[in-house]
RODRENTI-159398 format. One record per residue (C-alpha): x, y, z; residue in one letter. Coordinates in Angstrom, 3 decimals, padded with zeros to 6 digits. Each point is the difference from the previous one (the first is absolute). Layout:
// RODRENTI-159398
ATOM/c1/c2/c3/code
ATOM/X/Y/Z/a
...
//
This chain:
// RODRENTI-159398
ATOM/c1/c2/c3/code
ATOM/060.843/197.853/122.760/m
ATOM/-002.408/-001.017/002.669/s
ATOM/000.901/-002.275/002.855/r
ATOM/-002.424/-002.668/-001.234/r
ATOM/001.719/-000.102/-003.388/t
ATOM/003.423/-000.449/001.613/k
ATOM/-001.279/-002.993/002.025/i
ATOM/-001.393/-001.719/-003.129/l
ATOM/003.288/000.486/-001.868/i
ATOM/001.987/-001.498/002.933/a
ATOM/-002.280/-003.050/000.182/i
ATOM/000.411/-000.516/-003.755/g
ATOM/003.801/000.078/000.241/l
ATOM/-000.036/-002.518/002.873/i
ATOM/-002.134/-002.410/-002.056/l
ATOM/002.282/000.333/-003.038/v
ATOM/003.134/-000.580/002.079/l
ATOM/-001.598/-003.031/001.725/t
ATOM/-000.957/-001.565/-003.351/a
ATOM/003.496/000.646/-001.363/l
ATOM/001.578/-001.630/003.076/g
ATOM/-002.158/-003.110/-000.327/i
ATOM/000.914/-000.296/-003.696/f
ATOM/003.740/000.364/000.654/l
ATOM/-000.116/-002.543/002.849/y
ATOM/-001.533/-002.763/-002.091/f
ATOM/002.063/000.832/-003.063/f
ATOM/003.423/-000.064/001.692/f
ATOM/-000.472/-002.369/002.962/l
ATOM/-002.228/-002.802/-001.325/t
ATOM/002.184/-002.735/-001.598/p
ATOM/-000.640/-000.781/-003.658/p
ATOM/-001.743/-003.296/-000.799/p
ATOM/002.268/-003.052/-000.581/a
ATOM/000.757/-000.614/-003.669/p
ATOM/-001.614/-002.982/-001.725/d
ATOM/002.547/-002.862/000.032/r
ATOM/-001.906/-002.320/-002.280/g
ATOM/-001.206/-002.899/002.206/g
ATOM/002.458/000.255/002.879/e
ATOM/-000.842/-002.576/002.683/f
ATOM/-001.356/001.419/003.262/p
ATOM/002.370/000.021/002.933/e
ATOM/000.185/-003.398/001.754/q
ATOM/-001.440/000.069/003.522/t
ATOM/000.550/-002.584/002.719/g
ATOM/002.522/-002.850/-000.084/e
ATOM/001.169/-001.425/-003.295/l
ATOM/-000.888/-003.669/-000.631/p
ATOM/002.882/-002.472/000.431/p
ATOM/002.221/-000.363/-003.073/v
ATOM/000.037/-003.523/-001.501/t
ATOM/002.144/-001.307/-002.826/e
ATOM/-002.142/-000.673/-003.070/p
ATOM/000.186/-003.556/-001.354/p
ATOM/002.405/-000.589/-002.853/t
ATOM/-001.981/-000.007/-003.228/v
ATOM/001.414/-001.374/-003.208/l
ATOM/-000.447/002.401/-002.928/p
ATOM/-002.732/-001.044/-002.426/p
ATOM/001.145/-001.848/-003.057/t
ATOM/000.086/002.258/-003.023/a
ATOM/-002.373/-000.939/-002.805/p
ATOM/001.579/-002.507/-002.363/g
ATOM/002.766/-001.008/002.463/v
ATOM/000.116/-003.714/000.817/f
ATOM/-000.581/-000.808/003.655/e
ATOM/002.301/-002.899/001.077/p
ATOM/-001.831/-003.208/000.969/i
ATOM/001.071/-002.104/002.990/l
ATOM/-000.848/-003.706/-000.080/r
ATOM/000.638/-002.878/002.412/q
ATOM/001.418/-002.996/-001.872/l
ATOM/000.242/-002.562/002.819/s
ATOM/-001.974/-000.654/003.152/k
ATOM/002.840/-001.971/001.601/v
ATOM/003.646/000.903/000.736/p
ATOM/002.390/-000.569/-002.897/v
ATOM/003.670/-001.042/000.010/a
ATOM/000.892/001.799/-003.230/g
ATOM/-001.374/001.045/-003.387/a
ATOM/001.017/000.687/-003.583/v
ATOM/-001.632/002.324/-002.538/l
ATOM/000.006/-000.796/-003.719/g
ATOM/-002.261/-000.077/-003.052/t
ATOM/-002.217/-002.611/-001.577/k
ATOM/-001.913/000.624/-003.243/s
ATOM/000.871/003.667/000.331/g
ATOM/-001.439/000.316/003.537/e
ATOM/001.932/000.578/003.237/s
ATOM/-000.066/-003.190/002.075/i
ATOM/001.176/-000.665/003.557/v
ATOM/001.139/-003.353/001.339/r
ATOM/000.508/-000.515/003.709/y
ATOM/000.680/-002.749/002.515/q
ATOM/-002.055/000.000/003.171/e
ATOM/001.838/-000.379/003.295/k
ATOM/-002.098/-002.555/001.846/s
ATOM/000.127/-003.052/-002.310/v
ATOM/002.039/001.173/-003.001/g
ATOM/-002.683/-000.081/-002.706/n
ATOM/000.693/002.173/-003.050/v
ATOM/-002.719/002.287/-001.369/y
ATOM/-000.398/002.189/-003.080/e
ATOM/-002.130/003.142/-000.222/i
ATOM/-000.292/003.004/-002.282/g
ATOM/001.641/003.145/001.334/a
ATOM/-003.447/001.582/-000.367/a
ATOM/-001.350/-002.603/002.436/g
ATOM/-001.758/-002.289/-002.480/d
ATOM/000.316/-003.675/-000.972/g
ATOM/001.487/-001.444/003.188/e
ATOM/000.875/-003.699/-000.177/k
ATOM/002.134/-002.469/001.897/r
ATOM/002.835/-001.431/-002.047/l
ATOM/001.519/-002.557/002.398/t
ATOM/-000.958/-001.906/003.138/n
ATOM/003.489/-001.211/000.944/t
ATOM/000.163/000.342/003.775/t
ATOM/002.979/001.949/001.357/i
ATOM/-000.961/001.083/003.530/p
ATOM/000.934/003.363/001.500/k
ATOM/001.917/001.530/-002.901/v
ATOM/001.438/003.304/001.227/y
ATOM/001.648/001.091/-003.265/e
ATOM/-000.673/-000.766/-003.663/a
ATOM/002.507/001.333/-002.566/l
ATOM/-001.333/-000.093/-003.567/w
ATOM/001.713/-000.216/-003.363/s
ATOM/-000.931/002.784/-002.385/k
ATOM/-001.957/-002.437/-002.192/s
ATOM/-002.311/-000.946/002.862/g
ATOM/000.476/-003.708/-000.727/t
ATOM/002.573/-000.761/002.725/a
ATOM/000.643/001.072/003.577/l
ATOM/002.052/-000.678/003.106/i
ATOM/-002.189/-000.805/003.018/s
ATOM/001.726/000.580/003.339/r
ATOM/-001.236/-001.287/003.329/y
ATOM/001.263/-001.349/003.311/l
ATOM/000.403/-003.748/000.238/r
ATOM/-002.612/-001.398/002.366/e
ATOM/001.170/-000.099/003.602/g
ATOM/003.215/001.943/-000.670/s
ATOM/001.455/003.360/-000.985/e
ATOM/001.574/-001.431/-003.176/t
ATOM/-000.926/001.908/-003.164/i
ATOM/-001.155/-002.144/-002.923/e
ATOM/000.059/001.420/-003.538/s
ATOM/-002.057/-001.870/-002.608/f
ATOM/000.746/000.853/-003.640/s
ATOM/-003.201/-000.797/-001.907/a
ATOM/-001.678/000.342/-003.371/e
ATOM/-003.733/000.128/-000.672/i
ATOM/-000.699/-003.064/-002.143/k
ATOM/-003.178/-001.247/-001.624/g
ATOM/-002.546/001.052/-002.610/a
ATOM/-001.192/003.582/000.195/d
ATOM/-003.585/000.033/001.217/g
ATOM/000.263/-003.247/001.970/g
ATOM/001.534/-000.964/003.319/d
ATOM/003.732/000.637/-000.086/q
ATOM/002.730/-000.807/002.477/e
ATOM/003.214/001.410/001.382/l
ATOM/002.822/-002.313/-000.982/s
ATOM/003.664/000.545/000.776/g
ATOM/002.973/-000.560/002.270/t
ATOM/001.269/001.173/003.360/f
ATOM/002.958/002.348/000.186/l
ATOM/002.640/-000.224/002.724/a
ATOM/-001.456/000.367/003.499/r
ATOM/000.500/003.047/002.124/g
ATOM/000.319/002.635/-002.776/i
ATOM/-000.347/003.326/001.859/p
ATOM/-000.479/002.218/-003.080/a
ATOM/-000.767/-000.657/-003.664/l
ATOM/-000.785/001.902/-003.210/a
ATOM/-001.103/-000.948/-003.519/i
ATOM/001.615/001.538/-003.086/s
ATOM/-002.188/002.316/-002.124/p
ATOM/000.057/-002.626/-002.772/s
ATOM/-001.358/-002.579/002.445/g
ATOM/002.643/-002.604/-000.856/t
ATOM/002.552/000.425/002.818/s
ATOM/000.183/000.310/003.771/l
ATOM/002.371/001.819/002.309/f
ATOM/-000.121/-001.080/003.621/y
ATOM/002.051/000.096/003.168/l
ATOM/001.308/-003.001/001.874/q
ATOM/001.610/000.094/003.435/e
ATOM/003.491/-001.452/000.227/e
ATOM/003.280/000.550/001.893/s
ATOM/-001.439/002.627/002.326/g
ATOM/-001.314/002.133/-002.859/g
ATOM/-002.057/-000.415/-003.173/v
ATOM/000.655/-000.893/-003.619/s
ATOM/-001.903/001.307/-002.999/g
ATOM/-001.093/-002.845/-002.308/i
ATOM/-001.269/000.300/-003.554/r
ATOM/-001.999/-002.908/-001.440/s
ATOM/-002.680/-000.835/-002.531/d
ATOM/-003.639/000.213/001.100/f
ATOM/-000.137/-003.557/001.319/s
ATOM/003.214/000.416/001.991/g
ATOM/002.349/-001.745/-002.449/g
ATOM/003.282/001.284/-001.462/n
ATOM/001.006/001.638/003.252/r
ATOM/002.854/002.525/-000.058/t
ATOM/001.411/001.879/002.970/k
ATOM/000.482/003.617/-001.088/v
ATOM/000.333/001.956/003.262/w
ATOM/000.690/-000.329/003.715/e
ATOM/-000.214/002.220/003.059/s
ATOM/000.736/-000.224/003.732/p
ATOM/-003.281/001.881/000.597/v
ATOM/-002.911/-002.453/000.199/k
ATOM/-003.084/002.215/-000.047/e
ATOM/-000.860/001.228/-003.522/w
ATOM/-003.073/000.684/-002.102/l
ATOM/000.274/-000.938/-003.686/v
ATOM/-001.672/001.364/-003.144/s
ATOM/000.713/-000.443/-003.726/w
ATOM/-001.210/003.173/-001.775/p
ATOM/001.821/-000.458/-003.350/a
ATOM/001.650/-002.982/-001.707/e
ATOM/003.532/001.194/000.786/n
ATOM/-000.779/001.500/003.428/k
ATOM/-000.632/-001.684/003.349/v
ATOM/-000.586/002.319/002.952/l
ATOM/001.104/-000.993/003.513/l
ATOM/-001.299/002.064/002.928/l
ATOM/001.143/-000.599/003.564/s
ATOM/-003.094/-000.722/002.095/k
ATOM/-001.403/003.434/000.881/p
ATOM/-000.134/001.322/003.535/s
ATOM/-000.017/003.470/001.508/a
ATOM/002.568/-001.336/002.480/l
ATOM/002.534/-000.950/-002.677/a
ATOM/001.815/001.715/-002.866/n
ATOM/-001.099/-001.584/-003.253/g
ATOM/001.917/-001.153/-003.067/l
ATOM/-001.194/-000.279/-003.594/l
ATOM/002.019/-002.132/-002.429/v
ATOM/-000.479/-000.433/-003.749/l
ATOM/001.132/-003.374/-001.342/l
ATOM/000.576/-001.312/-003.506/d
ATOM/-001.738/-003.424/000.216/p
ATOM/002.224/-001.531/-002.705/t
ATOM/003.438/001.317/000.907/k
ATOM/-000.691/000.456/003.710/g
ATOM/001.506/003.493/-000.047/t
ATOM/-001.344/002.102/002.938/p
ATOM/-000.306/003.800/000.176/s
ATOM/-000.760/001.846/003.218/l
ATOM/-002.768/002.539/-000.710/l
ATOM/-001.021/001.318/003.434/l
ATOM/001.407/-000.385/003.498/r
ATOM/-000.254/001.295/003.586/n
ATOM/-003.689/000.927/-000.325/i
ATOM/-002.163/-000.848/003.043/p
ATOM/-003.299/-001.642/-000.859/g
ATOM/001.044/-000.405/-003.642/l
ATOM/-002.512/-001.755/-002.227/t
ATOM/000.099/000.248/-003.805/a
ATOM/-001.268/-001.146/-003.399/i
ATOM/001.620/000.359/-003.438/m
ATOM/-001.504/001.410/-003.172/n
ATOM/000.304/-002.763/-002.648/p
ATOM/000.011/002.487/-002.895/a
ATOM/002.189/002.794/001.394/r
ATOM/003.220/000.301/001.985/s
ATOM/-001.938/000.999/003.086/e
ATOM/-000.744/-001.114/003.565/i
ATOM/-002.931/001.013/002.203/l
ATOM/001.025/-000.244/003.638/y
ATOM/-001.165/001.226/003.381/s
ATOM/001.634/000.731/003.317/d
ATOM/-001.410/001.030/003.380/s
ATOM/001.855/002.938/001.540/p
ATOM/-001.280/000.853/003.499/e
ATOM/-003.049/-002.255/-000.317/g
ATOM/-001.149/001.543/-003.280/r
ATOM/-000.351/-001.666/-003.396/l
ATOM/001.705/001.525/-003.062/v
ATOM/-000.094/-001.326/-003.581/l
ATOM/002.928/000.674/-002.342/h
ATOM/000.993/-000.640/-003.601/s
ATOM/003.607/-001.058/-000.643/f
ATOM/001.532/000.165/-003.483/d
ATOM/002.455/-002.897/-000.231/v
ATOM/001.803/001.486/-003.022/a
ATOM/000.653/003.454/001.501/t
ATOM/-000.049/-000.846/003.712/g
ATOM/-002.454/002.844/000.643/k
ATOM/-002.840/-000.208/002.509/t
ATOM/-003.146/002.104/000.181/r
ATOM/-002.918/-000.002/002.422/d
ATOM/-003.485/-000.814/-001.283/l
ATOM/-003.111/001.687/001.362/s
ATOM/-001.814/-003.298/000.656/l
ATOM/000.325/-001.337/003.541/t
ATOM/-000.073/-003.760/-000.297/t
ATOM/002.084/-003.180/-000.101/l
ATOM/001.458/-001.112/-003.350/p
ATOM/-001.494/-003.510/000.309/e
ATOM/-003.391/001.702/-000.336/k
ATOM/001.022/001.151/-003.504/c
ATOM/000.197/-001.548/-003.450/v
ATOM/001.552/001.389/-003.190/f
ATOM/-001.834/000.438/-003.291/a
ATOM/001.324/-002.099/-002.874/k
ATOM/001.972/002.894/-001.520/n
ATOM/001.426/000.959/003.404/g
ATOM/-001.140/003.616/-000.297/e
ATOM/-002.586/-000.177/002.771/r
ATOM/-000.546/-001.791/003.298/a
ATOM/-003.346/-000.815/001.629/y
ATOM/-000.010/-000.158/003.807/c
ATOM/-002.184/-000.635/002.981/g
ATOM/000.423/003.176/002.057/v
ATOM/-001.224/000.244/003.621/p
ATOM/-002.411/002.825/000.782/e
ATOM/002.036/000.656/003.136/t
ATOM/003.312/-001.346/001.301/v
ATOM/000.567/000.191/003.745/v
ATOM/003.505/-000.017/001.381/r
ATOM/001.287/-003.509/000.482/g
ATOM/002.825/-002.431/-000.439/s
ATOM/-000.186/-000.606/-003.770/y
ATOM/-000.218/-002.386/-001.663/p
ATOM/000.011/-002.253/003.108/d
ATOM/-003.271/001.273/001.488/s
ATOM/-001.802/-000.531/-003.310/w
ATOM/001.543/-003.407/-000.700/y
ATOM/-001.006/-001.193/003.473/q
ATOM/-003.549/001.329/-000.300/g
ATOM/000.409/002.474/002.864/v
ATOM/-000.881/002.779/-002.457/i
ATOM/-002.438/-000.418/-002.891/s
ATOM/-000.675/002.475/-002.775/f
ATOM/-003.137/001.343/-001.644/t
ATOM/001.103/000.358/-003.611/d
ATOM/-000.882/002.021/-003.038/e
ATOM/001.426/-000.729/-003.484/v
ATOM/002.330/002.634/-001.475/w
ATOM/002.254/000.118/-003.029/s
ATOM/003.301/001.830/-000.379/v
ATOM/001.730/001.005/-003.225/s
ATOM/003.607/-001.033/000.601/l
ATOM/001.658/002.452/-002.421/p
ATOM/-001.854/003.022/001.441/s
ATOM/-001.020/-001.113/003.488/g
ATOM/-003.586/001.231/-000.616/i
ATOM/-002.578/-002.005/001.956/t
ATOM/-003.687/-000.708/-000.567/e
ATOM/-002.592/-001.565/002.258/r
ATOM/-001.788/-002.786/-001.873/i
ATOM/-002.524/-001.248/002.569/s
ATOM/-000.779/-000.137/003.698/n
ATOM/-000.403/-003.787/000.055/i
ATOM/-000.596/-000.155/003.752/s
ATOM/-002.951/002.380/-000.311/r
ATOM/-001.381/-001.975/-002.932/k
ATOM/000.149/-003.202/002.061/r
ATOM/-001.230/001.868/003.105/k
ATOM/002.634/-001.786/002.109/t
ATOM/003.788/000.509/-000.030/p
ATOM/002.118/-001.678/-002.676/i
ATOM/003.710/-000.483/000.706/d
ATOM/001.293/-000.605/-003.530/l
ATOM/002.821/-002.511/-000.659/v
ATOM/001.349/-002.025/-002.944/n
ATOM/-001.272/002.311/-002.764/p
ATOM/000.003/-001.174/-003.633/i
ATOM/-000.761/002.250/-002.979/i
ATOM/-001.373/-001.032/-003.394/s
ATOM/002.152/000.901/-002.999/s
ATOM/-002.575/002.567/-001.173/d
ATOM/-000.208/001.507/003.527/e
ATOM/-003.728/-000.685/000.077/k
ATOM/-000.056/-002.310/003.022/f
ATOM/001.862/000.102/003.292/l
ATOM/-000.267/-003.311/001.871/v
ATOM/001.063/-000.227/003.632/f
ATOM/-000.475/-001.780/003.330/t
ATOM/-001.440/001.511/003.151/d
ATOM/002.611/-000.682/002.692/k
ATOM/-002.572/-000.270/002.806/e
ATOM/-002.463/-002.458/-001.565/s
ATOM/002.304/-001.635/-002.567/g
ATOM/-002.710/000.374/-002.651/t
ATOM/000.668/000.949/-003.621/l
ATOM/-001.329/003.189/-001.621/w
ATOM/000.149/001.854/-003.310/s
ATOM/-000.307/003.683/-000.811/l
ATOM/-001.105/000.800/-003.544/q
ATOM/001.597/003.356/-000.826/m
ATOM/-001.114/000.379/-003.648/k
ATOM/-003.015/-000.903/-002.141/e
//
């Protein structure tokens, strides 16, 4: 083999080895391409934008589900209202605070008319009989702190000008309740350093003393014909008492005691109490079974006086604050130091299951602090007062 041939063979081997080296380099050392991840977002560069809480959005109403309707029934503050029926329609009667005129309006907000023009200035409380034809108007006697209680009936032809006609009860009655039948009264009267419980007919006649106590400060309600409820005036600074009284025999039963901030209402149809207390500045709602003595916590955070029971007693409808800050309850709320922005919820009392009915404050676009709720017998209308403005409202919950 000639020298020239050897040189050509050597050059050929060098070229082959070089090509093989380049191939192996790129095959083993070059990373494989990233797999397709199906729309993965590119890596974020730079600073992230500030995180903001999205606004609370109510879920859309499902097709075919009735959306509750909020209506304002009065433009002026009211002293008290009653809800009944007339020609098959739900009707509200109320007494305005400023001059004591009585009005009637449909719970759906239609057909408003003034029934009476009897002047009773600065009525702060109007307690109605179930029939809506009689009421107790309570106000301070002019120039004094003496409480006057006027027992009145609406008299006159329907459709024309009517008047409030009646009699005055004893002066200085600190607390009063009307029986469910609307025929009797139970009220307290101060005497001998304490108070006596008096039962009478609606006009104040046939008085009978059925109870007495050395404690003066009580709130009174009459949830069922044979049950009067006496609640020591609530305060977070005092341990509360709740007493059940037979209004005929005068027999008392102590239901609850030693509970700070105790406030309570009784279910007329069931042996049950809704009550709240305020441990460590919080607000807790409970259900108490009078028959068994058992208590259970409810998931709604509210005061019982913001609740009303359905006719059958199986459900309660409540104004429930969106938020509850720590405070001295119920004092701070009673005094107006704290106000609430309420929604309407219901709770099934046998199961404890809750349901939000409507955000009434959002519907009105300003806060509503719900008090004095009344429910129609068919649970179609919830009528209540706004604590801040004193005006009367209705929430239609069914078609």
